[in-house]
C-alpha positions in Angstrom: 8.1 -291.2 -105.7 9.8 -288.2 -103.9 10.7 -286.4 -106.8 7.3 -286.4 -108.5 5.4 -285.3 -105.4 8.7 -282.2 -104.8 7.1 -281.0 -108.6 3.6 -281.4 -108.0 3.9 -279.5 -105.0 6.0 -276.5 -106.8 3.0 -276.6 -109.7 0.5 -276.4 -106.8 2.2 -273.5 -105.4 3.2 -271.4 -108.1 -1.0 -272.1 -109.2 -1.9 -270.6 -106.6 0.7 -267.9 -106.8 -0.6 -266.9 -110.5 -4.1 -266.9 -109.3 -2.1 -264.6 -106.5 -1.0 -262.1 -108.6 -4.3 -262.1 -110.4 -7.1 -261.7 -107.4 -5.1 -258.8 -106.3 -5.0 -257.0 -109.7 -8.6 -257.5 -109.9 -9.4 -256.2 -106.1 -11.2 -252.6 -106.0 -8.7 -250.6 -105.3 -9.2 -248.3 -102.0 -9.0 -244.8 -102.6 -9.2 -242.6 -99.0 -6.2 -244.4 -97.5 -6.7 -242.6 -94.4 -10.5 -242.3 -94.4 -10.3 -246.1 -94.1 -7.2 -246.9 -92.3 -8.8 -244.6 -89.3 -12.0 -246.4 -89.4 -10.3 -249.5 -88.8 -8.5 -247.8 -86.0 -12.2 -247.0 -84.7 -12.9 -250.5 -84.7 -9.7 -252.4 -83.9 -11.1 -253.3 -80.5 -14.2 -255.0 -81.7 -12.2 -257.2 -84.3 -9.8 -258.3 -82.1 -12.2 -259.6 -79.4 -14.1 -261.2 -82.9 -11.0 -262.7 -84.2 -10.3 -264.2 -80.3 -13.3 -266.2 -80.2 -13.5 -267.3 -83.3 -10.1 -268.2 -83.3 -8.7 -269.2 -80.4 -12.1 -269.7 -78.1 -13.6 -271.8 -80.7 -11.2 -274.0 -81.2 -9.9 -275.7 -78.0 -6.6 -277.1 -79.2 -5.0 -273.7 -80.4 -2.8 -273.1 -78.1 -3.9 -269.8 -77.4 -7.0 -270.8 -75.8 -4.9 -272.7 -73.0 -3.0 -270.2 -72.1 -7.0 -268.0 -71.7 -7.9 -271.0 -69.8 -5.3 -271.7 -67.7 -4.9 -267.7 -66.8 -9.0 -268.7 -65.5 -10.3 -266.2 -68.6 -12.9 -266.7 -70.8 -13.8 -264.7 -72.9 -17.0 -263.1 -71.3 -14.0 -262.1 -68.8 -12.0 -260.7 -72.0 -14.5 -258.6 -73.0 -14.8 -257.5 -70.4 -11.3 -256.0 -69.3 -10.6 -254.5 -73.1 -13.9 -252.5 -72.4 -12.1 -251.5 -69.1 -8.6 -251.1 -69.4 -8.6 -251.0 -73.6 -6.5 -253.3 -75.9 -3.1 -252.4 -74.6 -4.0 -252.3 -71.2 -5.7 -255.8 -70.9 -2.9 -257.7 -73.0 0.0 -256.2 -71.1 -3.0 -258.0 -68.2 -3.0 -261.0 -70.0 0.8 -261.1 -70.4 1.8 -261.1 -66.8 -0.7 -264.2 -66.3 1.2 -265.6 -69.0 -1.2 -265.4 -72.0 1.8 -264.4 -73.8 4.1 -265.9 -77.0 8.1 -265.3 -77.7 9.9 -265.9 -80.4 11.2 -268.6 -80.5 7.8 -270.3 -78.4 6.4 -269.5 -82.5 9.1 -271.2 -84.1 9.1 -274.0 -81.7 12.9 -273.6 -81.1 11.7 -273.8 -77.6 8.5 -275.5 -75.9 5.3 -273.5 -74.7 4.8 -273.6 -70.4 2.8 -272.0 -68.6 1.5 -272.5 -64.9 4.2 -275.9 -65.0 2.1 -277.5 -68.3 3.8 -277.9 -71.0 1.0 -276.9 -73.8 1.2 -278.4 -77.9 1.6 -276.5 -80.9 3.0 -277.3 -84.5 3.6 -274.6 -86.9 -0.1 -274.9 -88.2 -1.2 -274.3 -85.1 -0.9 -270.4 -85.6 -2.8 -270.5 -89.2 -5.3 -267.9 -89.1 -8.1 -270.1 -90.6 -10.2 -267.1 -92.4 -7.2 -265.9 -94.2 -7.3 -267.4 -97.8 -4.7 -266.1 -99.2 -2.5 -267.9 -102.4 0.7 -265.3 -102.9 3.0 -266.5 -100.1 5.9 -265.0 -98.6 9.2 -267.4 -96.3 11.2 -265.9 -93.2 14.4 -266.6 -93.3 15.2 -265.3 -96.9 15.5 -267.0 -100.3 17.7 -269.8 -99.6 16.4 -271.0 -96.6 13.3 -272.9 -95.7 12.0 -270.2 -93.2 8.8 -270.0 -92.7 5.8 -269.3 -95.2 3.0 -267.3 -94.9 0.1 -266.9 -97.2 -1.6 -263.6 -97.8 -5.1 -262.6 -99.3 -5.7 -260.1 -101.4 -7.0 -257.9 -98.5 -4.1 -258.1 -96.8 -2.2 -256.8 -99.6 -4.0 -253.7 -99.1 -4.1 -252.6 -96.2 -0.1 -253.3 -96.7 -0.9 -250.4 -99.4 -2.4 -248.1 -97.6 -0.2 -247.9 -95.4 2.2 -248.5 -98.0 0.1 -245.1 -99.3 0.3 -242.5 -96.3 4.9 -244.0 -96.9 4.2 -242.0 -100.2 2.6 -239.2 -99.6 4.7 -238.9 -96.4 7.9 -238.9 -98.9 6.6 -237.3 -102.5 7.2 -240.8 -103.3 5.0 -240.2 -105.9 7.4 -237.7 -107.9 10.1 -240.0 -107.8 11.1 -242.8 -109.6 10.7 -246.7 -108.1 13.1 -248.9 -107.9 13.6 -252.1 -105.9 16.7 -254.2 -105.6 15.6 -257.8 -104.1 16.0 -261.4 -105.1 13.9 -263.5 -107.8 11.7 -266.3 -106.7 11.0 -267.6 -104.1 11.2 -264.2 -102.4 8.2 -262.6 -103.4 9.0 -259.2 -102.6 10.0 -257.6 -105.2 6.9 -258.9 -106.6 4.2 -258.3 -104.2 6.0 -254.4 -104.2 5.5 -254.0 -107.5 2.3 -255.5 -107.3 0.7 -253.1 -104.8 2.0 -250.2 -106.4 0.6 -251.4 -109.9 -2.8 -251.9 -107.6 -2.4 -248.3 -106.2 -1.8 -246.9 -109.9 1.9 -246.5 -109.0 5.2 -248.1 -110.6 7.7 -250.0 -110.1 10.0 -249.3 -113.2 13.0 -251.1 -111.9 14.0 -254.5 -110.4 17.6 -255.2 -110.3 18.4 -259.1 -108.7 21.6 -260.6 -107.5 21.3 -263.8 -109.8 22.6 -267.0 -108.2 23.5 -270.0 -110.3 21.2 -271.3 -113.1 21.6 -274.6 -111.1 20.3 -272.8 -107.7 17.5 -271.2 -109.4 16.3 -272.1 -113.0 12.9 -273.0 -112.8 12.7 -270.1 -110.2 13.6 -268.0 -113.4 11.7 -269.0 -115.5 8.4 -269.1 -113.0 9.1 -265.4 -112.4 9.2 -263.8 -115.6 6.1 -266.3 -116.1 4.5 -263.9 -112.9 5.8 -261.0 -114.5 4.5 -261.6 -118.1 0.8 -262.8 -116.1 0.6 -259.3 -113.8 1.3 -257.8 -117.5 -1.5 -258.9 -118.9 -3.7 -257.8 -116.3 -2.8 -254.1 -116.3 0.1 -254.9 -113.6 3.1 -253.0 -115.2 5.9 -255.1 -113.4 9.5 -254.6 -114.6 11.3 -257.5 -115.2 14.7 -258.4 -113.1 18.0 -257.5 -114.7 20.9 -259.5 -113.1 24.0 -257.8 -111.4 26.9 -258.7 -112.2 29.1 -260.5 -109.6 29.6 -258.3 -106.6 28.8 -255.3 -108.8 26.0 -252.9 -107.9 27.8 -250.2 -110.5 25.4 -250.4 -113.0 22.6 -248.6 -110.0 23.9 -246.2 -108.8 24.7 -245.7 -113.2 20.9 -246.1 -113.5 19.7 -242.9 -110.8 22.3 -241.5 -112.0 21.3 -241.3 -115.4 17.5 -241.0 -114.7 18.6 -238.0 -112.1 20.8 -236.3 -115.3 16.7 -236.5 -116.7 15.6 -234.4 -113.7 13.5 -237.7 -111.9 14.3 -238.2 -108.2 14.7 -241.9 -107.4 13.2 -244.0 -104.4 15.1 -246.9 -104.0 13.4 -249.9 -101.8 16.6 -252.8 -101.0 18.2 -254.5 -97.7 20.4 -252.3 -96.1 23.6 -254.4 -97.2 23.1 -254.5 -101.1 21.8 -250.5 -100.7 25.1 -249.6 -98.8 26.6 -251.1 -101.9 25.2 -248.7 -104.1 26.0 -246.2 -102.4 29.7 -247.1 -101.8 29.7 -248.0 -105.8 28.6 -244.2 -106.7 31.0 -243.2 -104.5 34.5 -245.0 -105.9 33.4 -244.3 -108.7 32.4 -240.7 -109.2 28.7 -241.1 -109.3 26.3 -238.6 -108.4 23.7 -239.5 -106.8 22.8 -237.3 -105.0 19.4 -236.8 -103.3 18.0 -240.5 -104.2 16.3 -241.8 -101.1 16.5 -245.8 -99.7 13.4 -247.6 -97.9 16.0 -250.5 -96.4 15.1 -253.2 -93.7 16.0 -256.9 -93.3 18.8 -255.7 -90.6 20.1 -252.7 -87.9 20.1 -249.0 -90.2 22.5 -248.0 -87.9 24.5 -244.6 -87.2 27.6 -245.7 -89.3 25.3 -247.0 -92.2 23.7 -243.8 -91.8 26.4 -241.9 -92.9 27.9 -243.9 -95.5 24.1 -242.7 -97.4 24.8 -239.5 -96.2 27.7 -239.4 -97.5 26.7 -239.1 -101.6 23.5 -237.2 -100.7 21.2 -240.2 -100.4 19.2 -240.2 -97.4 18.0 -244.0 -95.9 15.4 -244.8 -93.6 14.6 -248.1 -92.2 11.5 -250.2 -92.8 10.3 -253.3 -90.3 8.7 -256.0 -90.7 8.3 -259.8 -90.0 6.7 -261.9 -92.9 4.3 -263.7 -90.5 3.0 -260.1 -89.2 3.5 -257.7 -91.8 4.6 -254.4 -91.3 5.6 -253.5 -87.7 6.9 -249.9 -88.4 7.6 -247.5 -91.8 
């Protein structure tokens, strides 16, 4: 019975994923990214108060509801605080009064204690009931259980707007786009490619570091099915290309081949695999100069940046949290 339940959950999960691919590629694109984001920022305080009213103050079981109660702040007081101090000022004042959340509290590693009282919470306490998402991300990497988060098409389009500003800033539309990252259960490469396709751009190549067939056999099959579905719907996603064990030379050679055709590349990757590409190029004498690496997942230190510069490349950090989204790009 246990195995059957796991199978049913997997079927449900990937059925939702397939529907999520369909919905995102059918969602109307937004052409003027800067104007739309400007409108969002102009309505930021109003939207915040609306979410607080509907999600927190409208649900006595929400942990933040109890924090606000212990702080002596109802919805009207919150609205007045935002009106007089602005959003950042209001949040700073509330934090000083105990309305905040630490990382360990959010993850359930430590109890939430305010004013001498413990506030009950579960992982589901932080889910946004207004979100109806089908594409799911998971924190903690592709090999650990992590924390699942569902993303709506609106979220991906909103993220796409920031990606569009990044693309404009670095001239990425004139570069060949390459992704280095795992297959499912990680959705990074698939969602990256879907957002590009939705914006009218294209992810040209996807390199992945494979595990064993036992570890990821069905993940590999479903990854290919989702890629095929996206292509049928007009989203030109590439199929993943496996790298040899402990060898990133094929990535460097692929980039160099494009450079010989006069096409500069932009690579999306975690920091460590990107460094391995730079090291492989240096060791093999492969020319990948002029490549831009957009990296995340770990700190981009000065020493790591110097390794990219040593082969004529530039690396720029991206910072995001699975449950929140992009922090800095």
